[in-house]
C-alpha positions in Angstrom: -36.9 -6.0 0.0 -39.6 -3.3 -0.2 -38.6 -2.6 -3.7 -37.6 -5.7 -5.6 -35.9 -3.9 -8.5 -33.7 -0.7 -9.3 -33.8 2.1 -10.2 -37.5 1.4 -10.3 -39.3 0.4 -7.1 -41.3 -2.1 -9.1 -41.5 -3.1 -12.8 -42.9 -0.1 -14.6 -43.0 2.4 -11.7 -40.4 4.5 -9.8 -42.8 4.7 -6.9 -44.6 1.9 -5.0 -48.0 1.0 -6.5 -51.3 -0.1 -4.6 -51.5 -3.7 -3.8 -47.7 -4.3 -4.5 -46.6 -7.8 -3.5 -44.0 -6.6 -0.8 -46.7 -4.7 1.2 -47.5 -0.9 1.5 -45.4 -0.5 4.7 -42.1 -2.2 3.3 -42.5 -0.7 -0.1 -42.7 2.8 1.1 -40.0 2.4 3.7 -37.7 1.3 1.0 -38.8 4.2 -1.4 -38.4 6.6 1.4 -34.8 5.4 1.9 -34.2 6.1 -1.7 -35.6 9.6 -1.5 -33.6 10.3 1.6 -30.5 10.1 -0.6 -31.5 13.3 -2.5 -32.0 15.1 0.9 -28.6 14.1 2.0 -27.1 15.4 -1.1 -28.7 18.7 -0.7 -27.5 18.8 2.9 -23.9 17.9 1.9 -23.9 20.6 -0.8 -25.1 23.2 1.8 -22.2 22.2 4.2 -19.7 22.5 1.4 -21.1 26.0 0.5 -21.1 27.0 4.2 -17.4 25.8 4.4 -16.4 27.7 1.4 -18.0 30.9 2.7 -16.2 30.4 6.1 -12.9 29.9 4.3 -12.2 26.6 6.2 -9.9 25.1 4.0 -8.9 22.5 6.9 -12.4 20.8 6.5 -13.1 21.5 2.7 -11.8 18.1 1.8 -14.1 16.3 4.3 -17.2 18.1 3.0 -16.3 17.1 -0.6 -15.8 13.4 0.3 -19.0 13.4 2.3 -20.9 14.4 -0.9 -19.0 12.0 -3.1 -19.6 9.2 -0.6 -23.4 9.7 -0.6 -23.4 9.9 -4.3 -21.5 6.5 -4.3 -24.2 4.9 -2.2 -26.7 5.3 -5.1 -25.1 2.7 -7.4 -24.1 0.6 -4.4 -27.7 0.4 -3.2 -28.7 -0.5 -6.6 -26.3 -3.3 -6.8 -27.5 -4.6 -3.4 -31.1 -4.6 -4.7 -30.3 -6.3 -8.1 -28.1 -9.0 -6.4 -31.1 -9.9 -4.0 -29.3 -8.6 -0.9 -26.0 -10.5 -1.6 -24.0 -10.0 1.6 -21.0 -8.5 -0.1 -22.7 -5.3 -1.6 -24.9 -5.3 1.6 -21.7 -5.0 3.7 -20.2 -2.6 1.5 -23.2 -0.3 1.6 -23.2 -0.4 5.4 -19.5 0.1 5.8 -19.6 3.0 3.4 -22.2 4.4 5.7 -19.9 3.9 8.5 -17.2 5.8 6.8 -19.6 8.7 6.0 -20.6 8.8 9.8 -17.0 9.2 10.8 -16.4 12.0 8.3 -19.7 13.7 9.4 -18.6 13.5 13.1 -15.3 14.9 12.3 -16.9 17.8 10.5 -19.2 18.4 13.5 -16.3 18.3 15.9 -14.1 20.8 13.9 -16.8 23.2 13.1 -15.6 25.6 15.9 -12.1 24.8 16.3 -8.7 24.7 14.1 -6.8 21.6 13.3 -4.9 21.7 16.6 -5.6 22.8 20.0 -3.4 23.5 23.1 -4.4 20.1 24.8 -1.7 17.7 25.5 -1.9 13.8 24.9 0.7 11.4 26.2 2.1 9.2 23.5 1.0 6.0 25.4 -2.5 7.3 25.4 -2.3 8.4 21.8 -1.2 4.8 20.8 -4.0 3.2 22.9 -6.6 5.5 21.2 -5.2 4.4 17.8 -5.6 0.6 18.8 -9.0 1.5 20.1 -10.4 2.9 16.7 -8.7 -0.1 14.9 -10.4 -2.6 16.9 -13.6 -0.8 16.7 -13.4 -0.8 13.1 -12.6 -4.6 13.0 -15.6 -5.3 15.2 -17.8 -3.7 12.9 -16.3 -5.3 9.8 -16.4 -8.8 11.3 -20.0 -7.8 12.5 -20.9 -7.5 8.8 -19.6 -11.0 8.2 -21.6 -12.5 11.0 -24.8 -10.7 9.6 -24.1 -12.1 6.2 -23.5 -15.6 7.5 -26.7 -16.0 9.5 -30.3 -15.8 8.3 -31.5 -12.5 6.9 -34.1 -11.1 9.2 -36.2 -9.6 6.4 -35.8 -12.2 3.6 -35.0 -15.9 4.3 -34.1 -16.4 0.7 -31.4 -13.9 0.4 -27.9 -15.4 -0.5 -25.6 -15.9 2.6 -21.8 -16.2 3.2 -20.7 -19.8 3.2 -19.2 -19.5 6.6 -20.0 -21.0 10.1 -22.0 -18.4 12.0 -20.9 -19.8 15.3 -17.2 -19.4 14.5 -17.4 -16.0 13.0 -19.8 -14.9 16.0 -17.1 -16.1 18.4 -14.5 -14.2 16.4 -16.6 -11.1 16.7 -17.1 -11.7 20.4 -13.4 -12.0 20.9 -12.7 -8.7 19.2 -15.3 -7.1 21.4 -13.6 -8.3 24.5 -10.2 -7.1 23.1 -11.8 -3.7 22.4 -13.3 -3.4 26.1 -9.9 -4.3 27.4 -8.2 -1.5 25.5 -11.1 0.7 26.5 -10.6 0.2 30.3 -6.9 0.5 29.8 -7.1 3.8 28.2 -9.6 5.0 30.8 -7.2 4.3 33.7 -4.2 5.4 31.7 -5.3 9.0 30.8 -6.0 11.9 33.0 -7.5 14.1 30.2 -11.0 14.9 31.3 -12.4 15.0 27.9 -11.1 11.7 26.9 -12.3 10.2 30.1 -15.7 11.5 29.5 -16.1 10.2 26.0 -14.6 6.8 27.2 -17.5 6.5 29.7 -20.0 7.3 27.0 -18.5 4.6 24.9 -18.6 2.0 27.6 -22.3 2.6 28.2 -23.1 2.4 24.4 -20.9 -0.6 24.0 -22.4 -2.6 26.9 -25.9 -1.8 25.8 -25.0 -3.0 22.1 -23.4 -6.3 23.6 -26.7 -7.0 25.3 -28.8 -6.3 22.3 -26.4 -8.5 20.2 -26.6 -11.5 22.6 -30.4 -11.2 22.7 -30.9 -11.0 18.9 -28.5 -13.9 18.5 -30.4 -16.2 21.0 -33.8 -15.0 20.0 -33.7 -15.7 16.3 -33.1 -12.2 15.0 -36.5 -10.6 15.7 -36.9 -7.4 13.5 -37.1 -5.0 16.6 -33.8 -6.1 18.0 -32.1 -6.1 14.6 -33.1 -2.5 14.2 -32.0 -1.6 17.6 -28.7 -3.4 17.0 -28.2 -1.3 13.7 -28.9 1.9 15.8 -26.6 0.6 18.5 -23.7 0.0 16.2 -23.9 3.5 14.9 -23.8 5.0 18.5 -20.9 2.9 19.4 -19.0 3.9 16.2 -19.7 7.7 16.9 -18.6 7.3 20.4 -15.5 5.5 19.4 -14.7 8.0 16.7 -15.1 10.9 19.2 -12.5 9.1 21.4 -10.1 8.8 18.4 -10.6 12.7 17.6 -10.1 13.8 21.2 -6.7 12.0 21.1 -5.8 13.4 17.7 -6.4 17.1 18.3 -4.0 17.4 21.2 -0.2 17.9 20.8 1.9 14.9 21.6 4.3 15.2 24.5 
């Protein structure tokens, strides 16, 4: 951790201090992450103001939950630090971010459209899309267990889940395979151009993420690959959620 305590960065100082034991780079990265929270709060308030001015009641709740979720990250992040990167609050911190990304993506998608369009989605494809987003969420949730069971890439002394990483990693891989099977089935089942385009994007993102995941697993969790894997899961989740949204905004037939 760049800042070993919370809400201070180090004992007696909110900000990093010269010659801090954690190093200049790591301490300022951690402190910058904390400052980013205030920028996100300001941005979410601006979004809510814009929604109110546009009289978009259909997305007002989304904007409010986005703000509340960002605020909730503050104490959750503090718990993560004070428990010395215990995998339970670490996973919760990450999964709340995943929920916020879904809400933000929904806001972005709906900014120019009403709740329902004239597009039609067949019931079987609607159900496949539902299964797809559920599996996507399960892959991410189990992925946090994999992360919490293996060595921490940044702190070898961090507490870990008392679970066999090999077993949970294979469970994670099995869920990924099931997700890809459903993805291919949905692609060949639907004729909707928007859905098919988004499925293609998802496949590319998922294959790249899988390659990174295998590489980091067999190469001992190098920091660069861990960072790429975090970026990858974000892109995979956004692409999965956009498939979910494309299947939701159409009328069932």
